[in-house]
C-alpha positions as CSV (number, residue, x, y, z in Angstrom):
1,I,27.2,-29.3,0.0
2,D,29.3,-32.4,-0.4
3,N,26.9,-35.3,-1.2
4,D,25.4,-37.2,-4.0
5,I,21.8,-35.9,-3.6
6,V,22.0,-32.1,-3.7
7,D,24.2,-30.2,-6.1
8,V,23.6,-26.7,-4.7
9,A,21.8,-25.1,-1.8
10,I,21.3,-21.4,-1.4
11,N,20.6,-19.5,1.8
12,Y,18.1,-17.0,0.5
13,K,18.5,-14.9,3.6
14,V,22.1,-14.0,2.8
15,A,22.0,-14.1,-1.0
16,G,21.6,-10.3,-1.2
17,K,19.3,-8.2,-3.3
18,S,19.4,-10.3,-6.5
19,L,18.5,-13.8,-5.5
20,S,17.7,-14.5,-9.1
21,R,21.3,-13.6,-10.1
22,V,22.8,-15.8,-7.4
23,I,20.8,-18.7,-8.7
24,R,21.6,-18.1,-12.3
25,E,25.3,-17.3,-12.0
26,A,26.6,-19.1,-9.0
27,A,24.3,-22.1,-8.6
28,C,22.6,-23.1,-11.8
29,P,23.9,-21.4,-15.0
30,K,22.1,-24.0,-17.1
31,G,18.8,-23.5,-15.2
32,V,17.2,-25.0,-12.2
33,N,16.0,-28.6,-12.7
34,I,14.3,-29.2,-9.3
35,V,12.8,-26.6,-6.9
36,F,11.4,-27.5,-3.5
37,D,9.7,-24.5,-2.1
38,N,7.8,-23.9,1.2
39,V,8.6,-20.2,1.4
40,G,6.9,-18.5,-1.5
41,G,7.5,-14.8,-2.1
42,P,10.9,-13.7,-3.5
43,F,12.5,-17.1,-3.4
44,L,9.8,-18.7,-5.6
45,E,9.9,-15.8,-8.1
46,A,13.7,-16.1,-8.4
47,A,13.5,-19.9,-8.8
48,L,10.8,-19.6,-11.5
49,S,12.9,-17.0,-13.3
50,N,15.6,-19.6,-13.7
51,L,13.9,-22.8,-14.6
52,A,15.5,-25.2,-17.0
53,L,13.3,-26.7,-19.7
54,G,11.4,-29.6,-18.2
55,A,12.1,-28.6,-14.6
56,R,10.1,-29.9,-11.7
57,V,8.7,-27.6,-9.0
58,V,7.4,-28.9,-5.7
59,L,5.2,-26.4,-3.8
60,C,4.3,-27.3,-0.2
61,G,3.5,-24.0,1.4
62,A,4.0,-20.3,1.4
63,I,5.3,-19.4,4.8
64,S,6.2,-15.9,3.6
65,Q,2.5,-15.3,3.6
66,Y,1.4,-17.0,6.8
67,N,2.3,-14.3,9.2
68,S,1.3,-11.3,7.2
69,D,-0.9,-8.6,8.6
70,S,-4.0,-10.0,10.3
71,S,-6.2,-8.0,8.0
72,I,-4.9,-9.9,5.0
73,S,-7.5,-11.0,2.5
74,P,-7.2,-13.2,-0.6
75,Q,-6.9,-10.1,-2.7
76,T,-3.7,-8.9,-0.9
77,I,-1.8,-12.2,-0.8
78,T,1.2,-11.9,-3.1
79,G,2.1,-14.7,-5.5
80,P,4.7,-15.1,-8.1
81,R,4.4,-12.7,-10.9
82,N,6.2,-15.0,-13.3
83,Y,4.2,-18.2,-12.7
84,M,3.7,-18.5,-16.5
85,N,7.3,-19.8,-16.6
86,L,5.8,-23.1,-15.4
87,L,4.1,-23.3,-18.7
88,V,6.8,-21.8,-20.9
89,K,9.5,-24.1,-19.4
90,R,7.2,-27.1,-19.4
91,A,7.7,-27.6,-15.7
């Protein structure tokens, strides 16, 4: 992306199996400073795994969960396993 607002954008649908690796190696080797997420699921986990110290995370939805099986219950909704990185990285 060639502008003064966004340094890097990643198409998570074509990043391959290791989205976390793409974020870390190709996009943000020093860590992610700002994450805007309305997808949830694997993208959010990959972003949280690569937070820079003092990062900011904006959560505005979890579309990866919206169209799940109609029998979904609060106990079966998946969330990021590494949400503690928000605390550890002081995000």
